[in-house]
C-alpha positions in Angstrom: -7.1 10.5 -17.0 -11.0 11.2 -15.9 -11.5 8.0 -16.5 -10.2 7.2 -20.0 -6.8 5.1 -20.6 -4.2 6.5 -22.2 -2.0 4.8 -24.2 1.5 6.3 -24.7 4.6 6.5 -27.0 7.6 8.2 -27.6 7.7 11.8 -28.8 10.4 13.1 -29.0 13.2 15.2 -26.1 12.7 18.2 -24.5 15.3 19.3 -22.0 17.1 16.2 -22.2 14.7 14.4 -21.1 12.2 12.1 -23.7 8.6 13.3 -24.2 5.4 11.0 -24.2 2.2 11.3 -26.4 -0.9 9.3 -25.8 -2.8 8.2 -28.5 -6.1 9.2 -27.5 -5.5 13.0 -27.0 -2.5 13.9 -28.9 -1.4 15.7 -25.5 2.6 15.8 -24.5 3.6 14.4 -21.2 7.1 15.1 -19.9 8.4 12.1 -18.4 10.1 13.3 -15.5 7.0 14.9 -14.0 4.6 13.1 -15.5 2.7 17.0 -16.5 1.2 17.4 -19.9 2.7 20.6 -21.5 0.9 20.7 -24.6 -2.7 19.4 -25.7 -6.1 19.1 -24.2 -4.3 17.7 -21.0 -2.3 20.7 -20.6 -1.3 21.4 -17.1 -2.8 17.9 -15.9 -0.6 15.2 -14.3 -0.7 11.9 -14.1 -0.5 9.8 -10.6 2.7 8.4 -9.8 2.6 4.9 -8.7 4.6 4.1 -5.7 7.7 2.4 -6.4 11.0 0.9 -5.1 14.7 0.7 -6.7 16.1 -2.7 -5.2 17.9 -6.1 -6.0 16.0 -9.1 -7.5 17.2 -11.1 -4.9 15.3 -8.6 -1.9 12.4 -8.2 -3.5 11.6 -12.0 -4.5 12.4 -12.6 -0.7 9.7 -10.0 0.3 7.3 -10.9 -2.7 7.9 -14.9 -3.7 5.0 -14.7 -5.9 5.6 -11.2 -7.8 5.2 -11.4 -11.3 8.4 -10.2 -13.5 8.6 -8.1 -16.7 10.7 -10.0 -19.5 12.2 -7.8 -22.2 10.4 -8.9 -25.4 12.9 -10.1 -28.1 12.5 -7.6 -30.8 13.2 -4.8 -28.4 16.3 -6.4 -26.4 18.8 -4.3 -29.0 16.8 -0.9 -27.8 16.9 -1.7 -24.4 20.5 -2.6 -24.5 21.3 0.9 -26.3 19.4 2.7 -23.6 21.6 0.8 -20.6 24.8 1.6 -22.4 23.9 5.3 -22.9 22.6 6.0 -19.3 26.0 4.2 -18.3 27.9 6.5 -20.3 26.2 9.6 -18.7 26.9 8.4 -15.7 31.0 7.7 -16.2 31.4 10.5 -18.5 29.1 13.1 -17.5 27.8 14.0 -21.5 23.8 14.4 -20.8 23.7 14.5 -24.8 21.3 17.3 -25.4 21.0 20.5 -23.7 18.5 20.9 -20.4 16.2 23.5 -19.7 18.4 25.0 -17.1 21.8 24.4 -15.5 22.0 24.2 -12.2 26.1 24.1 -10.9 25.9 23.2 -7.5 26.1 19.2 -8.7 27.9 18.4 -11.6 25.3 17.3 -14.5 25.3 13.8 -14.2 25.3 13.5 -10.2 22.8 10.4 -10.1 20.6 11.7 -7.1 17.2 10.5 -5.6 14.7 13.3 -5.5 11.8 13.8 -3.1 8.7 16.0 -3.7 6.5 16.5 -1.0 3.8 19.8 -0.7 5.5 23.0 -0.6 9.0 21.7 -1.6 11.5 19.4 -3.4 15.0 18.2 -2.5 17.5 15.9 -4.4 19.7 13.6 -2.2 23.3 12.7 -3.8 23.3 9.2 -4.1 26.6 8.6 -3.0 26.0 10.3 0.6 23.1 8.2 1.4 25.0 5.2 1.1 27.2 6.7 3.9 24.8 6.4 6.8 22.0 4.1 7.3 19.5 6.2 8.8 18.6 10.1 7.5 16.5 12.2 9.6 15.8 15.0 7.3 13.0 17.7 6.4 11.5 18.2 3.0 8.7 20.8 4.0 8.0 17.8 6.2 9.7 15.5 8.3 11.4 12.4 6.4 13.7 9.3 7.1 15.7 7.6 4.3 16.9 4.5 5.1 20.0 2.8 3.4 20.3 -0.9 3.2 24.0 -1.2 2.1 24.5 -5.0 1.1 21.5 -4.1 -1.5 22.3 -0.3 -2.3 18.2 -0.2 -1.5 17.1 3.1 -0.3 13.8 3.7 1.3 11.9 6.6 2.4 9.0 7.6 4.8 7.3 10.3 6.5 8.4 11.1 10.0 4.6 12.2 10.8 2.7 9.1 12.5 -0.6 10.3 13.9 -1.0 9.2 17.3 -4.7 9.1 17.8 -5.8 6.5 15.7 -5.5 3.5 18.3 -6.2 5.5 21.3 -2.9 5.1 23.1 -1.5 8.3 24.7 1.2 7.1 26.2 0.8 10.0 28.9 1.0 12.5 26.5 -1.2 15.6 26.8 -4.4 16.2 24.6 -2.6 19.1 22.3 0.3 16.4 21.2 -1.8 13.6 20.4 -2.8 15.0 16.9 0.2 13.8 15.2 4.1 13.3 16.8 6.9 13.9 14.9 9.6 10.5 15.4 13.5 10.7 15.2 15.0 7.2 14.3 18.3 5.7 15.5 20.0 2.9 14.4 19.1 -0.5 15.6 22.1 -2.9 14.5 21.6 -5.7 12.4 18.3 -7.7 12.2 15.1 -7.4 11.3 15.1 -4.4 14.0 16.8 -1.8 12.3 15.9 1.5 14.2 14.3 2.7 17.2 12.4 6.0 17.4 13.9 8.7 20.0 10.3 9.6 21.3 8.5 6.1 22.9 11.4 3.8 22.3 9.4 1.7 20.0 11.4 -0.5 17.7 10.9 -0.7 13.8 12.1 -2.7 10.7 13.0 -1.2 7.2 9.5 -1.8 6.2 8.7 1.2 8.3 6.4 -1.2 10.6 6.3 -0.7 14.3 7.2 -4.7 15.9 7.3 -3.6 19.6 6.8 -0.9 21.6 3.9 2.0 21.6 2.9 1.8 18.3 3.6 -2.0 17.4 1.8 -2.9 14.3 1.4 0.8 12.9 3.0 1.5 9.4 5.4 4.7 8.6 3.8 6.3 5.4 5.6 5.8 2.4 7.8 8.6 0.7 8.4 8.0 -3.5 12.3 8.7 -4.0 12.6 9.5 -7.6 15.9 8.0 -9.6 17.4 11.3 -11.7 20.6 12.7 -12.7 21.0 15.7 -11.3 20.4 18.0 -14.2 17.3 16.6 -15.2 15.6 17.1 -11.8 16.5 20.7 -11.3 15.7 21.4 -14.8 12.3 20.1 -14.1 12.3 21.0 -10.0 12.7 24.9 -9.9 13.8 25.8 -6.3 14.9 22.6 -5.2 17.0 22.1 -1.8 19.8 20.0 -2.0 20.7 17.9 0.8 24.3 18.7 2.1 23.9 22.1 1.1 22.5 25.4 3.9 19.0 25.5 3.1 17.9 28.9 1.5 
C-alpha cells in the first residue's frame, strides 16, 4: 500500500466476517472486501490477486512446477477447527454471528460465487452453475462462466474482446472493430470446449482461442469470489442474483 508492505493479523469479527489489522498503521480491514474501515487507511482497498479454486490434480497438471503451501504443524488444529466450522455452516445453516444485513432471497449459508464488475455485483449459487457447462451472462459487462463437472471447477472471463489489436477485421465494418462481445456455445469434450457464434472460432477452458480468427488471443479472466450468501449480500449492497429477474 503506497509502497509499504503491510503485515496482517486477526482482529475480531464484523458482520460474521473476520477483520484484519495491519501492524504498521493499526488500520482495520474487512476480509470480505479487502477494504479498510478504520484507521489511517480508511476507505482504501487492497488489490485483489486473481485466484482460482480447483483440485490439486488439475492445477498440478497445468502447472507441474508449482509450489504448494503446507500447513505448519503448530497451526494444524486451528485449520481443522475452521474446516469443521465451515462444513457445519454449509450443512446446518448457522452463520454463528449476526450478519450486517439480511437478504432473504437465498438461505444465509447457500454457497455462491460472486463477481464484482465496474458498476455492479452478481451472485451465482454454486448449485446452479453445476447444471450447465457454459453460461453467457451480464454483470454490468458481458461475462462467461465455464463449469468443469469432473473437478467441480468454475472459471469466469469477460466476453468482450478488442478486435483491433491484431488488425484482423473478419470483414466487419470499421465501426465494429473496436470491441466485440462474443457469445459461446459448448463444443463437446476435449481440449476445445467452446466456439463463439460470431466467428466460429474454437476456444479451450483457459479462455484461449486455439483455432479460428482469434487464434492465440485470450479472454480476460474475471475472478469468482467464493462466499456464503449472507456474507456476500452484506458487503455487496444491491447485488444481483443469478436466476431472478434483473432489478
